C-alpha positions in Angstrom: -29.6 -3.7 19.4 -30.1 -1.6 16.9 -27.3 1.1 15.9 -28.1 3.3 12.9 -25.0 4.5 10.6 -24.2 8.0 9.4 -21.3 7.9 7.2 -20.3 11.2 6.3 -18.2 12.1 3.2 -17.5 15.8 1.6 -19.9 17.6 4.5 -22.7 14.7 3.3 -24.4 12.2 4.8 -23.7 8.9 2.2 -24.1 5.6 1.2 -21.3 3.7 -0.8 -21.6 0.2 -2.1 -18.2 -1.5 -1.1 -17.0 1.7 0.3 -16.4 3.1 -3.1 -19.4 3.7 -5.6 -21.9 6.7 -3.9 -25.7 5.0 -3.9 -27.4 7.8 -2.2 -26.5 11.4 -0.3 -28.3 13.5 1.9 -27.4 16.4 3.9 -29.8 16.8 6.9 -27.8 14.8 9.5 -28.9 16.7 12.3 -32.2 15.4 11.7 -31.1 12.1 10.8 -29.3 11.7 14.2 -32.1 13.0 16.3 -34.5 10.4 14.9 -31.6 7.9 15.2 -31.3 8.5 18.7 -34.6 7.3 19.5 -33.8 3.9 19.2 -29.9 3.3 19.6 -26.6 4.4 19.7 -25.3 6.6 16.4 -22.6 5.3 14.4 -21.3 8.5 13.2 -18.3 7.6 10.5 -16.0 10.3 8.9 -15.1 8.4 5.4 -12.7 11.3 4.7 -10.5 11.0 7.5 -10.9 7.0 7.5 -9.3 7.3 3.6 -6.9 10.5 4.4 -8.6 12.7 2.0 -9.7 15.3 4.5 -12.3 15.8 7.4 -15.6 16.5 8.8 -14.7 16.7 12.2 -16.3 20.4 12.4 -19.3 18.7 10.8 -19.6 15.8 13.5 -18.8 18.1 16.8 -21.7 19.3 17.5 -23.8 15.8 16.5 -22.1 14.5 19.3 -24.5 16.1 22.3 -27.3 15.5 20.2 -27.5 11.6 20.3 -25.8 8.6 21.9 -23.1 8.2 19.3 -20.0 6.5 18.5 -17.5 7.7 16.4 -15.0 6.5 13.9 -12.8 7.3 11.0 -9.1 8.6 10.6 -8.7 8.5 14.8 -5.1 7.8 14.7 -3.7 8.6 18.5 -5.3 8.1 21.9 -4.9 12.6 22.3 -7.7 12.6 19.6 -9.8 9.8 21.0 -9.8 11.6 24.2 -10.8 14.9 23.1 -14.0 13.2 21.1 -15.0 11.7 24.5 -14.7 14.9 25.9 -17.1 16.2 23.4 -19.7 13.8 23.9 -18.3 10.5 22.0 -19.7 7.9 23.9 -17.3 5.3 22.0 -14.9 5.3 19.7 -14.0 3.0 16.9 -11.1 2.4 15.5 -10.0 0.2 12.5 -6.8 1.0 10.2 -4.0 1.7 12.9 -4.7 -1.1 15.3 -3.6 -3.1 12.5 0.0 -1.7 11.5 3.1 -2.7 13.1 4.9 0.4 13.8 8.4 -1.4 14.3 8.1 -1.4 10.8 8.2 2.0 8.6 6.8 -0.1 5.2 4.2 -1.8 6.9 0.9 -1.9 4.4 3.5 -3.0 1.3 2.4 -6.6 1.8 0.6 -8.7 4.0 3.5 -10.2 6.3 4.0 -6.5 7.7 0.8 -6.2 9.5 0.1 -7.3 13.0 -1.8 -6.5 16.1 -0.5 -2.8 17.0 -0.4 -3.5 20.5 0.5 -0.4 22.1 -1.4 1.6 20.2 -4.7 -0.3 21.8 -3.3 -0.4 25.0 -2.6 3.7 24.9 -6.3 4.0 23.4 -7.4 1.7 26.1 -5.6 3.7 28.8 -6.9 6.7 28.2 -10.4 6.6 27.3 -11.3 3.2 29.1 -12.0 -0.2 27.7 -15.6 -0.2 27.2 -15.3 2.7 25.2 -13.1 1.0 23.0 -14.5 -0.1 19.6 -12.1 -2.2 17.2 -13.3 -2.8 13.5 -12.9 -6.0 12.6 -14.0 -5.7 9.1 -13.2 -8.9 7.1 -13.2 -10.1 3.4 -13.2 -13.8 3.0 -11.9 -13.7 6.8 -9.0 -11.9 6.1 -8.7 -8.1 7.8 -9.1 -5.4 5.5 -7.8 -1.4 6.2 -7.6 1.9 4.7 -11.7 2.1 3.8 -11.6 -1.7 2.9 -8.9 -1.5 0.2 -5.8 -3.0 1.5 -5.7 -6.5 3.1 -3.4 -7.2 5.9 -3.1 -10.9 6.0 -4.1 -11.3 9.1 -6.8 -13.8 10.2 -10.1 -12.3 11.5 -11.2 -14.8 14.4 -7.2 -15.1 15.8 -7.0 -10.9 15.8 -10.3 -10.7 17.5 -9.1 -12.4 19.8 -6.0 -10.9 19.7 -7.4 -7.3 20.5 -10.4 -8.3 22.9 -8.2 -7.7 25.7 -8.0 -4.0 24.9 -11.5 -3.4 23.6 -15.5 -3.5 24.8 -17.0 -4.3 21.9 -16.2 -5.5 18.4 -17.6 -3.9 14.8 -17.4 -7.0 12.4 -18.4 -5.5 8.6 -18.2 -8.5 6.2 -17.2 -5.8 3.6 -18.0 -8.7 0.7 -21.4 -7.9 1.4 -21.5 -4.3 2.5 -24.0 -2.1 0.8 -25.1 -4.9 -1.5 -28.6 -5.6 0.1 -27.6 -9.5 -0.1 -27.8 -10.6 3.0 -25.5 -10.9 6.0 -23.3 -14.1 5.8 -24.0 -15.4 9.3 -21.3 -18.1 9.3 -18.4 -15.9 10.6 -20.8 -13.9 12.5 -21.4 -16.9 14.2 -17.9 -18.0 14.8 -16.5 -14.6 15.8 -19.7 -14.8 18.7 -18.1 -18.3 20.0 -14.7 -16.8 20.0 -14.6 -13.7 21.9 -16.7 -12.6 25.2 -16.9 -9.0 24.4 -19.8 -7.4 22.7 -20.3 -7.9 19.1 -21.9 -5.5 16.3 -22.6 -6.5 13.2 -22.8 -4.9 9.6 -22.7 -5.5 5.8 -25.4 -6.7 3.6 -28.3 -7.2 6.3 -31.4 -6.6 4.5 -34.5 -8.2 6.7 -36.3 -8.3 9.7 -35.1 -12.1 10.1 -31.8 -11.2 9.9 -31.6 -8.6 12.3 -33.6 -11.5 14.2 -30.8 -14.3 13.7 -28.2 -11.5 14.4 -29.7 -10.5 18.3 -30.4 -14.4 18.6 -27.0 -14.7 18.7 -26.1 -12.3 21.5 -24.5 -9.5 18.7 -26.3 -5.8 17.9 -26.9 -4.7 14.2 -25.8 -2.0 12.7 -27.7 -0.7 9.6 -26.7 1.3 6.9 -27.9 1.0 3.1 -31.2 -1.0 4.3 -32.2 1.8 6.6 -32.0 4.7 4.2 -33.3 2.8 1.2 -36.6 2.1 3.2 -35.9 -1.8 3.0 -36.1 -2.2 7.1 -37.7 0.2 9.4 -35.6 1.3 12.4 -39.3 0.5 15.0 -39.7 -2.8 13.3 -35.8 -3.5 13.8 -35.5 -2.5 17.1 -38.8 -4.4 18.0 -37.4 -7.6 16.2 -34.3 -7.2 18.4 -36.0 -7.6 21.5 -36.2 -11.3 24.0 -39.6 -11.6 23.8 -39.2 -15.7 24.7 -38.1 -13.9 28.1 -41.6 -11.9 28.1 -44.4 -12.4 30.7 -47.3 -14.6 29.1 -50.5 -12.7 28.8 -52.9 -15.2 27.2 -55.8 -13.6 26.0 -55.3 -12.0 23.6 -51.8 -14.4 23.3 -48.7 -12.3 23.5 -45.5 -11.6 25.1 -44.6 -8.5 27.9 -41.8 -6.9 28.6 -41.7 -4.5 31.2 -40.9 -0.7 31.0 -39.5 1.9 33.2 -39.7 5.5 32.4 -37.2 7.9 33.4 -37.2 11.8 32.9 -34.0 13.3 31.0 -32.8 14.5 34.5 -33.1 10.7 36.0 -36.1 10.6 37.7 -38.1 7.7 37.7 -41.7 8.1 37.0 -43.6 4.8 36.3 -42.9 1.8 35.4 -45.5 -0.6 33.0 -45.4 -3.1 30.3 -45.3 -3.0 26.3 -46.1 -5.6 23.8 -45.3 -5.7 20.4 -48.3 -3.7 19.2 -47.5 -1.4 22.4 -44.2 -0.4 21.2 -45.0 0.5 17.8 -47.8 2.9 18.7 -45.2 4.5 20.7 -42.9 4.4 18.0 -45.9 5.9 15.7 -47.3 8.6 18.2 -43.9 9.8 19.7 -45.8 9.2 23.2 -45.2 6.1 25.4 -47.9 3.2 24.9 -48.1 0.5 27.0 -50.7 -2.6 27.5 -52.6 -2.7 30.1 -52.7 -6.0 32.1 -55.7 -5.1 34.3 -58.0 -3.4 31.1 -56.3 -6.1 28.7 -55.5 -3.8 25.8 -53.5 -0.8 24.7 -53.1 2.3 26.2 -51.3 5.1 26.1 -50.5 7.3 29.1 -52.1 10.6 29.6 -54.7 9.9 27.1 -57.6 11.0 29.1 -55.5 13.6 31.2 -53.4 15.3 28.6 -49.9 14.1 31.0 -48.3 12.4 28.2 -44.7 11.1 28.2 -43.3 11.9 25.4 -40.5 9.7 23.9 -37.1 11.2 23.6 -35.1 7.4 23.4 -35.7 3.6 24.4 -32.8 1.5 25.5 -32.9 -2.4 26.1 -30.9 -3.7 29.0 -28.1 -6.3 28.5 -30.4 -9.4 28.1 -33.2 -7.3 25.9 -36.1 -8.2 27.9 -36.7 -5.0 29.7 -36.8 -1.8 28.2 -35.6 1.5 29.8 -37.8 4.6 28.4 -36.4 8.5 28.5 -39.3 10.5 28.0 -40.4 14.2 28.9 -43.5 14.3 31.3 -46.6 16.6 30.7 -47.5 16.6 33.7 -47.8 14.4 37.0 -47.9 10.6 35.9 -49.4 8.7 39.0 -53.1 8.3 38.8 -53.2 9.6 42.5 -52.0 12.9 41.2 -48.5 12.6 42.6 -45.6 13.7 40.1 -44.6 10.2 39.9 -45.4 6.5 41.0 -42.2 7.2 43.3 -42.5 10.2 45.0 -45.1 13.0 45.7 -42.8 15.6 43.8 -41.2 16.6 41.2 -37.6 16.5 42.5 -36.4 20.4 42.3 -33.6 19.9 40.0 -31.7 22.7 38.0 -33.4 21.6 35.2 -36.9 22.3 36.7 -35.3 25.6 37.8 -35.4 26.3 34.2 -38.6 25.0 33.3 -40.3 27.4 35.9 -38.4 30.2 34.4 -39.3 29.1 30.9 -43.1 29.1 31.8 -42.9 32.9 33.5 -42.0 34.2 30.3 -43.7 32.4 28.0 -47.1 33.0 30.7 -46.4 35.8 32.5 -48.9 35.4 36.1 -50.3 38.5 37.5 -47.4 40.1 39.7 -44.5 37.9 38.5 -40.6 38.9 39.2 -39.2 36.8 37.2 -41.8 38.6 34.0 -40.2 41.7 34.7 -36.1 40.6 34.6 -35.3 41.9 31.2 -31.4 41.5 30.0 -30.2 44.9 31.2 -31.9 44.3 34.6 -30.7 40.4 35.2 -27.2 41.4 34.3 -27.0 43.6 37.1 -28.7 41.2 39.5 -25.6 38.6 38.7 -23.1 41.0 38.9 -24.6 42.2 42.8 -25.6 38.6 43.9 -22.0 37.1 42.8 -20.4 40.1 44.9 -22.4 38.9 47.9 -21.9 35.1 47.6 -18.2 36.5 47.9 -18.5 38.3 51.2 -21.1 36.0 52.8 -19.7 34.9 56.5 -20.7 31.8 57.3 -22.9 28.6 55.7 -26.0 30.2 56.1 -25.4 33.2 54.1 -23.2 31.2 51.3 -26.6 29.2 50.6 -28.7 31.7 51.1 -26.3 33.9 48.2 -25.5 30.6 46.1 -29.2 30.6 45.3 -29.7 33.8 44.6 -27.1 33.6 42.1 -27.9 30.3 40.9 -31.3 31.9 40.0 -30.6 34.7 38.3 -27.5 32.9 35.9 -30.9 31.1 35.0 -32.9 33.8 34.2 -30.0 34.8 32.6 -29.4 31.8 30.8 -32.9 31.5 29.4 -33.2 34.9 28.0 -30.1 34.2 25.7 -31.6 30.5 25.1 -29.4 28.5 26.6 -30.0 25.3 28.2 -29.1 24.3 31.7 -27.9 20.7 29.5 -25.5 22.2 27.8 -24.0 23.9 30.5 -23.7 20.4 32.2 -22.1 19.4 28.3 -19.5 21.9 28.5 -18.5 21.0 32.6 -18.7 17.1 31.2 -16.3 18.3 28.1 -14.1 19.8 30.7 -14.0 16.6 32.9 -13.0 14.5 30.6 -10.6 16.7 28.6 
């Protein structure tokens, strides 16, 4: 699929030509990552850490819960990788340290001193899990290069890729001689790499046209975009569509087009409905920000909720492993099913903590006559939390525990809502502690 890149240097989002020449610079990382996340995972790369010139970790940390991120740049220990996963990183990218021989102190002074660092990769894989580990096999003219592409290693691309595959769920191949040049990707090493390994491959370096995106995707590889994206040469929505396997879609004869199935799910995991999308409907989905389908019965494009107002506000789209089906994460404005039910699979909305907070938020925004929730100011709700916590501790049997725990959860949710803290932030913190 499509992976947008956010390269960070001196606290700014940058694009460099050949890893050295500054071509553009921006300071809206949060805005960018929120937009990029709609189309696929986002690669967040700390260039300063990669080049041993500092660190942008404090800037990167808050980005990890705003999008599905893969993080790289100067990650040199398994503990460092685990901490980033605990903070929300989905995957970790390692490069230079994967090719330094720890047994030789002068590694790096000549190509002969480099080799695949098995002990480092094994420790990384054991610590965070193989499927979370991405090894960057950046190459210039078929030779692995490290240290921000400045140091040749003497290691041949294909054989090195085979050697690291047992420890990594994915390889990131950058065609260094084309990186940032907008001159197009060299597909030959991509084809050879694809034939040599079975793990997932992401390709970067010089990609500048949708045709190249489609060709890379047809090889079964993902595409990472940088310069072409920031300069407007390639549009993310078009690139997303180009990566899909439309040839495996359902044939719609009038008008002639191919359709792929879409499963719609709420952010908290509830399945809402299924539908079909074509290239036009997909483009409209990204354009409007609400999910659009192609109606097979009416044989036309339609936006869910265009009459009822119960639209599905898009958060992100993801393709399955074969790129012939889509999962849409969306926030529903109301019931989705034509029968009036909450979803096409359930009559009522599951009562989750997120749903509880939505109800509380609505009570504060539009207080109904007699609403108890609306009367809870900061002082009163804090008193109730302490009171209910005490009563929960004093509960004697199962029924009492259920009753008092429900009270405590309710008042805790009110306290969080008044403070502007979301349930998801609490779950993220619990997730961080679990992975620590």
